[in-house]
C-alpha positions as CSV (number, residue, x, y, z in Angstrom):
1,M,-57.5,6.8,-61.0
2,E,-54.8,9.1,-59.6
3,G,-57.6,10.2,-57.6
4,M,-58.1,7.0,-55.5
5,T,-54.3,6.6,-55.0
6,Y,-54.3,10.1,-53.3
7,L,-57.7,9.1,-51.6
8,T,-55.8,5.7,-50.3
9,V,-52.6,7.4,-49.7
10,A,-54.5,9.8,-47.6
11,Y,-56.5,6.8,-45.4
12,L,-53.2,4.7,-44.4
13,G,-51.7,8.0,-43.6
14,M,-54.4,8.2,-41.3
15,I,-53.8,4.8,-40.0
16,A,-50.5,5.3,-39.3
17,G,-51.2,8.2,-37.3
18,I,-53.9,7.0,-35.1
19,A,-51.8,3.7,-34.4
20,I,-49.0,6.1,-34.0
21,W,-51.1,8.5,-31.5
22,T,-53.1,5.9,-30.0
23,W,-49.2,4.0,-29.3
24,T,-48.2,7.4,-27.5
25,V,-51.6,7.1,-24.9
26,V,-50.9,3.4,-24.3
27,N,-46.8,4.0,-23.2
28,R,-48.0,7.1,-21.0
29,S,-50.2,6.2,-19.1
30,K,-47.8,3.1,-18.6
31,A,-45.5,5.1,-17.0
32,I,-48.2,6.9,-15.3
33,E,-49.5,4.0,-13.6
34,A,-45.7,3.0,-12.4
35,R,-44.9,6.8,-11.3
36,L,-47.8,6.6,-9.5
37,E,-47.4,3.1,-8.3
38,A,-43.8,4.0,-6.7
39,V,-45.2,7.2,-5.2
40,E,-47.7,4.9,-3.0
41,A,-45.3,2.9,-2.0
42,S,-42.8,5.5,-1.0
43,I,-44.9,6.5,0.9
44,G,-46.7,4.0,2.1
45,V,-50.3,4.2,0.8
46,V,-52.5,1.0,-0.1
47,A,-54.3,1.4,-3.1
48,S,-57.5,0.3,-1.9
49,D,-56.8,2.2,0.6
50,A,-56.2,5.7,-1.6
51,D,-59.8,6.3,-2.1
52,A,-63.4,5.1,-2.5
53,V,-63.3,4.6,-6.9
54,A,-60.3,2.0,-5.5
55,K,-62.3,0.6,-2.9
56,E,-65.1,-0.7,-5.2
57,Q,-62.5,-2.0,-8.2
58,A,-60.8,-4.0,-5.6
59,E,-64.2,-5.6,-4.1
């Protein structure tokens, strides 16, 4: 039974680690998006005019 306990703790630790990593990535992504929007606003660039990918997404 000791091996199963170790395996259970390892899996729970792995799931917690993945959850923390995902939360960190999402928060960083939101921060980067906010910075980009601020830069675009400060220089007067509309996101849809910035590049071809943005134009395709806007449509």
